[in-house]
N, C-alpha and C positions, 0 to 999 in steps of 0.2 A: 440250760446256759451253754453258753457256744465262748470257749476258752483257750486264750493263746497261751502257750508255753513258749519263752524266750529262755535260751539256753547256750551257755559256749560251747557243748558237748554233747555230739549226738553221731549216730551212724555215717559212716562204718567203722569209728571208734568204738572200740569195746572196755567197759567201766559200770561201776554202780550208776553213777548218773545216769548211762543210757538205760540201764535196767529198769532203774525207777522211772524212766517219763515212758519207756515202752508199757510199763505194767499200768502206770496210771491212765494212759490213753486208753488201753483196752478196757480197763475196768470204768472209767467213765462212757466210755463209749457206748458199754452194755446198758450202763444206767441211763442211756437216751440223750447225754450230751453229747456237744462238737468238740474236738479239741484241733486245734490248729498249730503248729510247730514253727518256729522262727530258730534257726541253726546257720553253724557255719558252713561254706560251701566250701567241701573237701574232693579234690581228684575231679574237678568239675562237674558235683551231682548237680543234676538243674531240678529247677523248682517245679511241685505238683499242685492239686488243688487244697492240700492242707499242711504241705511241708514247705517253708521259704527260706530260702542258701542266701548269706549274707557272705561278700566275698572275705576270705580268711588267709592268714599264714600263719607257718608251725611257729610254737612259741619256741624262743632262742633257748638252746640247752635242753628241750624235752619234745619235740615232733608230735605225742600224742594230746596235747594240749595246742590251742588254735588264740590266736588275736586276730579277731573279727574287727571288721568296719564300722567306727561308731554311729554310721550316717549310712541311709539307703535309699535309692528313688524307685525302691518297689514295695520293701515295708514300710510306711507310711501312717501317719494317722486317717489319712483318708482309704488305705484298704483297711485298718481297722474296722472304721465305722461300716464301710460297705459290706464288711464279713458280719457286721451286728454282734461284736465281741463284748460281752457282758463283763469279763476278767480277764487280767493280765496278768499271769503267775509266772515270775521269774524265777529260772532254778541256778542264777549265778548274780554276782553282784558287780560283774566286772563287762566287759565291752557291749554283747547284746545286754544282759539285765540293765546298762545303762541306756543303752538303746530303747529298750522297753518300757522303762522308768520315762523317757522322755516322750515317747508317741501315746503312753498312759494320760501324761499329763496335759499334752495339747488335745486329744481327743477325747477328755472328759471320762476315761476307764478307770476303774478303781484296779489300783496295784499290789497286788500279794507277792510279798518275798518267802520263798522256801529256802532255808539257810540248810543243807546239806551237807556242804564241805568246811572243816574247822581249818577256817582261812589262814592262823594264825601258825599252823604246822607244814603249810603247802609254801611259805613265802621265802624258805631256801632255793625256792626255785629262782627266784630274782636277787639272789644274791643279799638278803637282807640279814644281817648279824644277829644272832639270836636274841642278844638283849634287847634290840629294837624292835623286834617282831611282835610283842604284846602292843605297845604305842602305835606301830603301825595299823595293825589289825582294828583295834578300838576307832582309832581315828577316821578310818575308811568306812568301815562298818557303820559307825557314826550317822558318818554323812549318807551313806547309799540308803541304809533304813530308814533316814528323816525323808527320802523321795517317794516311800511306799505307804501304802494304806493300813495295812497289816503284815505281821509276821508269822510264817511259819515254821516249827521247829520238829523235828521226828521222835525227840529223846529230851526228858527233863533236862539232862547235864547243861544241854545247848542252849536252853532257856535262859540258864543258869549263867553261862558262860555269856551269853548276851547282856544281861543284866552287868554283869562285872565287867564290859567294856562300857557300861553308862548308859545303854539302853533300856531306860525304864517302863515302855510302854506294854500294854498287854501282849502277850504272845503266845498262839494256841501250839500246843504240843500233838501233834496227829500223826502217828508211825506211817509208813509208807504200806509196811505189809509184804507179803508174799501169796504167790498162788499154790497154796498147800499141796494141791494135787498134782501140781506138773513136776514133782518131784518124787513120786512115788512110783516103783513098778522099774526103775533104772536097770540097765543092763551092766555086770561088770564090766569093765576095760580091762582088766588084769592080764589078760593076754595081751594085750596091743602093749604094755610097757613091762611086760615077760616078768609079770610077779607071781610066784607060787599061788594056788588059790587055797593051799594052807595057811599062809603068812597073815601074819597081822599087821593091818595098814594105816598109820597116821595120815589124814589128808589135810592140806590148806589150800588155799585161793589166793590170790591178789596179786595187784602190780608187783613186778620183783624192784622196787623203789623204796626209799630211804625210810618213808613214813609207815612201812609197811611191818618193819623190825622182822624180817626172816630170818637175819644173823643168829636171832635170839632162840628161834625155833630149830636152827642146825644145830647150834651148843647144845639146846636140848636134848636133841635125837644122838649127839656123838654120846651119851649118857644111856640112854634107853637103847638105842641101837645095839651097844656092846652087852647090857646086861639081858636084853631080849633079843637075842639074834636071829629070830623067826618075824623081827619085825622093820615094817619098810614106814619111808616118809615119800609122800606124792605130793608133788606141788602145782598145782593150774595156775596159769600166769606166766607173763612175761615183762623184761624191762631192761633197764639199762645196767642193773644191778647183776644181772643172770652171770655173766664173767666171773663175777668177782666172789657169787654165792658158790657157783660151781666148782672154785678153786679151794673155799672154803669145806666144802664140801668132800673134797678129794682129801683134803687136810687130817679129817677125822680118822680116816683109815678103813671107813665102813660107808666111802664115798658111792659104791655101786649099790647101795640101798636106799640113797637118796635121789631122787629122780624128778628133772623139772620138764613136767607133762606140756609145756608153752601155753599158747594160748589155747582154751577149749570154746567152740562156740556154746552160746548160751543154751542153744536149744539141746543140747548135749550133756549139759550139767548135770541133770538127774542120773546118767551114766556114769558120770564120774562120781558123784557122791554113793552110788551103790557100789563102787571098788572099795570104801572103805569102812573102818570098824569104828573110829574117832576121829574126832575133827579137832583140829587145835589152832587157834589164832594169837597173835601177840600184838597185832596192830593197837596202837595208843591213839590213834588219831580218828577213830570213827564216829561218827555224828549217829550212827545206828547199829550198823553190821548185819547188813541182810542176809549175808553168806552165811553168816551163825544160822537165822531161822532156815535159809536153804536145807543146809545140813540136817538141822533138827526134825524139818518135813521130811527126807529123806530117811529117817529114823537113824541119826547119827547123835551119838552124843557128843558134845561138845564143852573144851577146856579153854576157856580165853582170860586175857590179861583183862582184868576190871578197870578199863580207864575209856574215857570217853563216854559215848554214849551206850557201851556195850552193857553195862550193868543194868541198863533199861528193857534191855531186851531178852536179859539170862537171868531166871529163877534159879538160883545157888540151890544145887543138890537135885532140883528137879529136869533132868536129862540134860544139865550144863553145869559147870563148875565155873567158878571165879577165882582167880588167884592174883597177886600182886604181881610186879615186875621182877618179882625173884626169880631168878633163873632155879635155885634150889627149889622154891616151892612148887612153880609151875611143873619141874622136871618129878619133883614127888608124887603130885596129882595125877598126872600121866601114868606112871608107874603102879599107883594106887590102883585105877581104873584097867589098866591091862592084867591086872592079877585078880579084878574082881570076878566072881562066878556068877554074876548076875546079870552079865551086858545085856542080855535081851530084855530084863528088866528096865534099864536105864533108856535105851532104844525107845522102846514104848512112853516112856515117859517125855523124851523130846519131841516125837512125834505129836504127842497130847498138848505140851505146851505151843509148838510150832501152831496149829490150831486157833489160837487163841488171836494171833496175828494175820489171821487169812485177808488175803487183799480186798475181798465185799467188806468186809467190817471196817477195814480202816478208811475205804474209798468213801463210803457213805457219811463217816466221819469228817473227812475232807471237804465233802460238799456240802454240808452244813454250817461249815466255817466261810465257804466261797459265798454261798447265799447271803450270808449276812452283810457282805459287802455290795452285793449285787442291788443297784440305785433302782 
């Protein structure tokens, strides 16, 4: 098949959506399919034979996100027909996703939408009051999904969320998966961050934004770090809350053991994971939480808040543990695992679990879904 991805997020931006697009592009290509990408133009990137850029501007208040033009003189129904596109696969319901749906209708190409970002939890970026967010997300997604021939979600809770929004059609659940082998045999980065080799390290990763709930992890470590003075918290990622989180860390009195690593190139994430002993995650907005599977593939036991799509990728007690968003419960689980004398066993179980989400398995499932819509 020849598949066109339409996305509002792509390189040089670094986030989970871009990682998913890279992964799917590689795996689909390995299976003999051709992928084309329509994405925002950032910093003047040029079009290539497989990547087409749409003029864009930074989203107000968040430069990581882009507002792209809704029209293009280059990406047109004529271009899609000349490329012999079989399926348009939109990774966004916004500007470039709208463009993809409109082009698909005009070119007679089936449109599949991959709902991978929980819209309701991101509406604070456009200053929609919390009491209106469910209604706004519901109405918008009802409209956008009606433009599409099919819908894919990575986890069952988000199929249920779309049904809650009143989208009653069939929705396929297909996890993206990860390249398990890519996260093995990393080289520890402890020297880079001045962390003693004998220390125990809690890791986390994500954008330093409201929806990722990092203040929760710092509150957790304010207790754990004092009870276990040989323990560090290392966080990969950056964002507009970094200064606020740094002040919060300093206020714990053990801020020197809470380290903000900044952005780490995705190609170096296996080294980041090799630096730690346990991965902790408090986000309540994940559609699947691929970072959890990456950590488990690196042999790290995971402790996460059981919200969003996280319960669909973590099998409680099998290399991973789920808690409520109770700070006391989460902290107790971290304390229990730090005190465990069989951490190596839990690391092996984490790797075994991650292998069930290998990208080769998941991408073949996606191909079967797309083939249903291939006229």
